[in-house]
TORBARO-338167 format. One line per 3 residues: number of its first residue (from 1); their letters; for each residue x, y, z of C-alpha. Coordinates in Angstrom, 2 decimals, m for minus. Each point is the difference from the previous one (the first is absolute). Layout:
N
NUM) A) X:Y:Z ~ ...
This chain:
111
1) MDK) 13.64:m4.30:m9.30 ~ 0.87:1.30:m3.44 ~ 2.51:2.99:0.45
4) AIQ) m2.33:2.40:m1.97 ~ m2.64:m0.74:2.58 ~ 2.16:0.41:2.79
7) KLK) 1.46:3.35:m1.19 ~ m3.73:1.25:m0.55 ~ m1.07:m1.18:3.41
10) YQK) 2.98:2.01:1.28 ~ m1.06:2.84:m1.68 ~ m3.29:m0.03:0.90
13) DTG) 1.00:m0.69:3.79 ~ 2.72:2.28:0.12 ~ m0.91:2.99:m2.34
16) AAF) 3.53:m0.42:m1.56 ~ 1.09:0.49:m3.73 ~ 2.09:m2.03:m1.84
19) QSG) 2.11:1.12:m3.16 ~ m1.51:m1.42:m3.10 ~ 1.35:m3.59:m0.51
22) SNK) 1.93:m0.34:2.97 ~ m0.46:m0.68:3.81 ~ 1.92:3.35:0.96
25) VLQ) m2.01:1.92:2.36 ~ m0.39:3.80:m1.02 ~ m2.30:1.04:2.78
28) IGE) 1.43:m0.56:3.70 ~ m1.65:0.86:2.93 ~ m2.79:m0.78:2.47
31) CKE) m3.17:m1.73:m0.56 ~ m3.11:m0.76:2.43 ~ m1.12:m3.57:0.86
34) KQS) m3.11:m0.63:1.49 ~ m0.97:m2.98:2.31 ~ m2.00:m0.89:3.04
37) LLE) 1.57:0.62:3.84 ~ m0.45:m4.06:0.30 ~ 2.77:m0.35:m2.79
40) LEE) 2.32:2.86:1.42 ~ 3.03:m1.66:1.72 ~ 1.38:0.61:3.35
43) GQR) 2.04:3.20:0.43 ~ m1.78:1.20:m3.33 ~ m1.23:3.48:m0.32
46) ATI) m3.09:1.16:m2.19 ~ m2.39:2.81:m0.59 ~ m3.75:m0.94:0.31
49) VRA) m1.94:0.65:m3.16 ~ m2.96:m1.41:1.08 ~ m1.94:m1.63:2.97
52) PDH) m3.54:m1.46:0.65 ~ m2.58:1.89:1.52 ~ 0.36:m1.44:3.44
55) YLL) m1.02:1.80:3.02 ~ 3.40:m0.66:2.07 ~ 2.65:0.51:m3.04
58) APL) m0.26:3.75:m0.53 ~ 0.57:0.90:3.67 ~ 2.56:m2.37:0.38
61) GFR) 2.12:1.89:m2.98 ~ m0.85:m2.43:m2.55 ~ m0.75:2.91:m2.59
64) PGK) 1.17:1.04:m3.49 ~ 3.31:1.53:m0.25 ~ 1.15:m1.44:3.72
67) VVE) 3.11:m2.09:m0.19 ~ m0.37:m3.45:1.45 ~ 3.16:m2.61:1.31
70) IKS) m0.54:m3.60:0.53 ~ 1.24:m0.65:3.60 ~ m0.80:m3.99:0.48
73) RQP) m2.50:m2.68:m1.18 ~ m1.23:m1.84:2.44 ~ 0.01:m4.01:m0.29
76) FQG) m3.07:m2.17:m0.57 ~ m1.80:2.46:m2.19 ~ 0.29:2.40:2.61
79) PIV) m0.07:3.95:m0.89 ~ 2.24:2.26:m1.55 ~ 1.57:2.56:2.09
82) AEI) 0.61:3.22:m1.69 ~ 1.57:3.29:0.80 ~ m1.38:3.40:m0.77
85) EGR) 0.80:3.22:1.43 ~ 2.05:m1.57:2.82 ~ m3.09:m2.29:1.00
88) QIA) m0.01:m3.81:m0.40 ~ m3.23:m1.29:m0.95 ~ m1.52:m3.46:m0.69
91) VDR) m1.56:m0.75:m2.81 ~ m2.11:m3.15:m1.12 ~ 1.50:m1.49:m3.08
94) RLA) m3.15:m0.09:m2.02 ~ m0.22:3.89:1.00 ~ 3.79:0.10:m1.16
97) DSI) m0.63:m1.53:m3.15 ~ m2.45:2.67:m1.14 ~ 2.09:3.19:1.03
100) VLE) 1.93:0.95:m3.24 ~ 3.64:1.27:0.21 ~ 2.35:1.84:m2.60
103) LEV) 3.89:m0.90:0.34 ~ 2.70:1.82:m1.57 ~ 2.11:m2.16:m2.03
106) AVH) 3.20:1.07:m1.60 ~ 0.62:m0.74:m3.64 ~ 3.56:m0.73:m1.03
109) AAG) 1.50:0.05:m3.18 ~ 0.02:m3.41:m2.00 ~ 2.24:m0.48:m2.89
């Protein structure tokens, strides 16, 4: 991939600002990355942004603003075990894929 395209993609994904004509990052901080609960790695924590309208999700804690952590992934396409507010809950993989999360990602200086 062309370096200019990579740089533009990095700027779009992270919100970083570059000095004109260089690879030096001017803005350093944290950006937010969205992904589904299914894509989250074990031990990783994220904040729920959107959850489908399912009669069991909200009472179990899958609501926007709540922090969720993946505890384990069961074998043979079994459920994802997530922890919310100290409770561990098994979630079907298809349902987990429809729960949108926001990760905080540190942006480091490149230059």
